[in-house]
Biopython code that builds the backbone (N, CA, C, O; Angstrom):
import numpy as np
from Bio.PDB.StructureBuilder import StructureBuilder

atoms = [
    (1, "MET", "N", (0.821, -1.187, 0.000)),
    (1, "MET", "CA", (0.000, 0.000, 0.000)),
    (1, "MET", "C", (0.870, 1.257, 0.000)),
    (1, "MET", "O", (0.527, 2.240, -0.658)),
    (2, "ARG", "N", (1.982, 1.242, 0.722)),
    (2, "ARG", "CA", (2.830, 2.419, 0.808)),
    (2, "ARG", "C", (3.294, 2.883, -0.560)),
    (2, "ARG", "O", (3.178, 4.064, -0.886)),
    (3, "ASN", "N", (3.820, 1.965, -1.369)),
    (3, "ASN", "CA", (4.315, 2.359, -2.685)),
    (3, "ASN", "C", (3.208, 2.940, -3.545)),
    (3, "ASN", "O", (3.423, 3.903, -4.281)),
    (4, "TYR", "N", (2.044, 2.364, -3.451)),
    (4, "TYR", "CA", (0.912, 2.881, -4.219)),
    (4, "TYR", "C", (0.596, 4.311, -3.789)),
    (4, "TYR", "O", (0.386, 5.185, -4.629)),
    (5, "LEU", "N", (0.564, 4.544, -2.487)),
    (5, "LEU", "CA", (0.256, 5.884, -1.986)),
    (5, "LEU", "C", (1.345, 6.889, -2.352)),
    (5, "LEU", "O", (1.048, 8.027, -2.714)),
    (6, "ILE", "N", (2.588, 6.471, -2.258)),
    (6, "ILE", "CA", (3.703, 7.378, -2.511)),
    (6, "ILE", "C", (3.852, 7.689, -3.995)),
    (6, "ILE", "O", (4.085, 8.838, -4.370)),
    (7, "HIS", "N", (3.720, 6.679, -4.831)),
    (7, "HIS", "CA", (4.022, 6.850, -6.249)),
    (7, "HIS", "C", (2.794, 7.098, -7.118)),
    (7, "HIS", "O", (2.945, 7.493, -8.275)),
    (8, "ASP", "N", (1.602, 6.885, -6.611)),
    (8, "ASP", "CA", (0.391, 7.090, -7.407)),
    (8, "ASP", "C", (-0.687, 7.752, -6.563)),
    (8, "ASP", "O", (-1.851, 7.354, -6.596)),
    (9, "TYR", "N", (-0.285, 8.765, -5.808)),
    (9, "TYR", "CA", (-1.231, 9.379, -4.880)),
    (9, "TYR", "C", (-2.420, 10.016, -5.576)),
    (9, "TYR", "O", (-3.498, 10.111, -4.989)),
    (10, "VAL", "N", (-2.246, 10.457, -6.825)),
    (10, "VAL", "CA", (-3.360, 11.050, -7.563)),
    (10, "VAL", "C", (-4.434, 10.001, -7.844)),
    (10, "VAL", "O", (-5.627, 10.307, -7.851)),
    (11, "GLY", "N", (-3.994, 8.750, -8.078)),
    (11, "GLY", "CA", (-4.939, 7.690, -8.386)),
    (11, "GLY", "C", (-5.398, 6.901, -7.178)),
    (11, "GLY", "O", (-6.077, 5.885, -7.325)),
    (12, "THR", "N", (-5.036, 7.353, -5.984)),
    (12, "THR", "CA", (-5.391, 6.625, -4.766)),
    (12, "THR", "C", (-6.872, 6.807, -4.447)),
    (12, "THR", "O", (-7.386, 7.926, -4.435)),
    (13, "SER", "N", (-7.529, 5.718, -4.195)),
    (13, "SER", "CA", (-8.950, 5.755, -3.850)),
    (13, "SER", "C", (-9.110, 5.976, -2.350)),
    (13, "SER", "O", (-8.567, 5.210, -1.554)),
    (14, "PRO", "N", (-9.836, 6.998, -1.959)),
    (14, "PRO", "CA", (-10.081, 7.209, -0.530)),
    (14, "PRO", "C", (-10.754, 6.005, 0.126)),
    (14, "PRO", "O", (-10.525, 5.734, 1.305)),
    (15, "ASP", "N", (-11.576, 5.289, -0.625)),
    (15, "ASP", "CA", (-12.237, 4.104, -0.073)),
    (15, "ASP", "C", (-11.233, 3.016, 0.282)),
    (15, "ASP", "O", (-11.378, 2.347, 1.305)),
    (16, "ILE", "N", (-10.216, 2.836, -0.555)),
    (16, "ILE", "CA", (-9.189, 1.831, -0.280)),
    (16, "ILE", "C", (-8.369, 2.238, 0.936)),
    (16, "ILE", "O", (-8.047, 1.404, 1.782)),
    (17, "VAL", "N", (-8.034, 3.515, 1.020)),
    (17, "VAL", "CA", (-7.275, 4.001, 2.181)),
    (17, "VAL", "C", (-8.094, 3.808, 3.454)),
    (17, "VAL", "O", (-7.564, 3.344, 4.463)),
    (18, "TRP", "N", (-9.372, 4.159, 3.418)),
    (18, "TRP", "CA", (-10.220, 4.016, 4.602)),
    (18, "TRP", "C", (-10.358, 2.557, 5.003)),
    (18, "TRP", "O", (-10.342, 2.239, 6.192)),
    (19, "LYS", "N", (-10.495, 1.658, 4.022)),
    (19, "LYS", "CA", (-10.587, 0.229, 4.320)),
    (19, "LYS", "C", (-9.318, -0.239, 5.024)),
    (19, "LYS", "O", (-9.383, -1.011, 5.980)),
    (20, "SER", "N", (-8.181, 0.221, 4.560)),
    (20, "SER", "CA", (-6.918, -0.153, 5.186)),
    (20, "SER", "C", (-6.847, 0.374, 6.617)),
    (20, "SER", "O", (-6.398, -0.327, 7.523)),
    (21, "VAL", "N", (-7.289, 1.601, 6.810)),
    (21, "VAL", "CA", (-7.293, 2.181, 8.160)),
    (21, "VAL", "C", (-8.170, 1.345, 9.084)),
    (21, "VAL", "O", (-7.758, 1.011, 10.195)),
    (22, "LYS", "N", (-9.361, 1.010, 8.638)),
    (22, "LYS", "CA", (-10.291, 0.247, 9.479)),
    (22, "LYS", "C", (-9.808, -1.173, 9.730)),
    (22, "LYS", "O", (-9.970, -1.697, 10.832)),
    (23, "ASP", "N", (-9.214, -1.804, 8.714)),
    (23, "ASP", "CA", (-8.859, -3.220, 8.814)),
    (23, "ASP", "C", (-7.463, -3.460, 9.383)),
    (23, "ASP", "O", (-7.249, -4.447, 10.087)),
    (24, "ASP", "N", (-6.515, -2.581, 9.092)),
    (24, "ASP", "CA", (-5.119, -2.845, 9.430)),
    (24, "ASP", "C", (-4.623, -2.115, 10.672)),
    (24, "ASP", "O", (-3.805, -2.658, 11.414)),
    (25, "ILE", "N", (-5.089, -0.918, 10.910)),
    (25, "ILE", "CA", (-4.580, -0.131, 12.035)),
    (25, "ILE", "C", (-4.887, -0.785, 13.389)),
    (25, "ILE", "O", (-4.005, -0.810, 14.246)),
    (26, "PRO", "N", (-6.088, -1.310, 13.620)),
    (26, "PRO", "CA", (-6.339, -1.938, 14.926)),
    (26, "PRO", "C", (-5.386, -3.099, 15.235)),
    (26, "PRO", "O", (-4.907, -3.213, 16.364)),
    (27, "SER", "N", (-5.106, -3.954, 14.255)),
    (27, "SER", "CA", (-4.191, -5.066, 14.523)),
    (27, "SER", "C", (-2.758, -4.564, 14.691)),
    (27, "SER", "O", (-1.992, -5.136, 15.467)),
    (28, "LEU", "N", (-2.391, -3.511, 13.981)),
    (28, "LEU", "CA", (-1.068, -2.913, 14.164)),
    (28, "LEU", "C", (-0.951, -2.335, 15.569)),
    (28, "LEU", "O", (0.076, -2.496, 16.227)),
    (29, "LYS", "N", (-1.995, -1.670, 16.022)),
    (29, "LYS", "CA", (-2.000, -1.106, 17.379)),
    (29, "LYS", "C", (-1.827, -2.206, 18.421)),
    (29, "LYS", "O", (-1.037, -2.059, 19.354)),
    (30, "ASP", "N", (-2.558, -3.302, 18.266)),
    (30, "ASP", "CA", (-2.435, -4.423, 19.202)),
    (30, "ASP", "C", (-1.019, -4.987, 19.210)),
    (30, "ASP", "O", (-0.462, -5.262, 20.273)),
    (31, "ALA", "N", (-0.441, -5.157, 18.033)),
    (31, "ALA", "CA", (0.913, -5.702, 17.937)),
    (31, "ALA", "C", (1.921, -4.768, 18.602)),
    (31, "ALA", "O", (2.815, -5.224, 19.314)),
    (32, "LEU", "N", (1.780, -3.472, 18.375)),
    (32, "LEU", "CA", (2.703, -2.514, 18.987)),
    (32, "LEU", "C", (2.541, -2.474, 20.507)),
    (32, "LEU", "O", (3.528, -2.351, 21.232)),
    (33, "GLU", "N", (1.311, -2.575, 20.988)),
    (33, "GLU", "CA", (1.099, -2.612, 22.438)),
    (33, "GLU", "C", (1.750, -3.843, 23.050)),
    (33, "GLU", "O", (2.312, -3.761, 24.142)),
    (34, "ASN", "N", (1.685, -4.976, 22.370)),
    (34, "ASN", "CA", (2.340, -6.191, 22.859)),
    (34, "ASN", "C", (3.852, -6.028, 22.896)),
    (34, "ASN", "O", (4.503, -6.464, 23.845)),
    (35, "ILE", "N", (4.406, -5.407, 21.875)),
    (35, "ILE", "CA", (5.856, -5.182, 21.833)),
    (35, "ILE", "C", (6.278, -4.276, 22.987)),
    (35, "ILE", "O", (7.270, -4.545, 23.665)),
    (36, "VAL", "N", (5.529, -3.215, 23.202)),
    (36, "VAL", "CA", (5.850, -2.287, 24.294)),
    (36, "VAL", "C", (5.735, -2.996, 25.637)),
    (36, "VAL", "O", (6.583, -2.809, 26.510)),
    (37, "ALA", "N", (4.700, -3.803, 25.811)),
    (37, "ALA", "CA", (4.520, -4.532, 27.070)),
    (37, "ALA", "C", (5.676, -5.497, 27.308)),
    (37, "ALA", "O", (6.157, -5.620, 28.434)),
    (38, "LEU", "N", (6.121, -6.175, 26.266)),
    (38, "LEU", "CA", (7.263, -7.086, 26.409)),
    (38, "LEU", "C", (8.525, -6.324, 26.779)),
    (38, "LEU", "O", (9.322, -6.790, 27.593)),
    (39, "GLY", "N", (8.705, -5.166, 26.189)),
    (39, "GLY", "CA", (9.876, -4.349, 26.497)),
    (39, "GLY", "C", (9.848, -3.834, 27.919)),
    (39, "GLY", "O", (10.892, -3.728, 28.562)),
    (40, "ASN", "N", (8.674, -3.516, 28.416)),
    (40, "ASN", "CA", (8.545, -3.002, 29.782)),
    (40, "ASN", "C", (8.709, -4.091, 30.829)),
    (40, "ASN", "O", (9.026, -3.793, 31.981)),
    (41, "SER", "N", (8.499, -5.346, 30.454)),
    (41, "SER", "CA", (8.605, -6.431, 31.431)),
    (41, "SER", "C", (10.004, -7.035, 31.473)),
    (41, "SER", "O", (10.291, -7.877, 32.324)),
    (42, "ALA", "N", (10.861, -6.617, 30.576)),
    (42, "ALA", "CA", (12.215, -7.195, 30.516)),
    (42, "ALA", "C", (13.133, -6.554, 31.527)),
    (42, "ALA", "O", (14.305, -6.918, 31.615)),
]
sb = StructureBuilder()
sb.init_structure("model")
sb.init_model(0)
sb.init_chain("A")
sb.init_seg("    ")
for serial, (resi, resn, name, xyz) in enumerate(atoms, 1):
    if name == "N":
        sb.init_residue(resn, " ", resi, " ")
    sb.init_atom(name, np.array(xyz, "f"), 0.0, 1.0, " ", f" {name:<3s}", serial, name[0])
structure = sb.get_structure()
């Protein structure tokens, strides 16, 4: 998705970006929280 956004931003569909935000950001947030928790417990 990054390359598409960076190199073809004029052709980027807001619907595709929003779908990615809704579908991918929550799992990324969970993964990052787990990483931080592991770092804090070490």
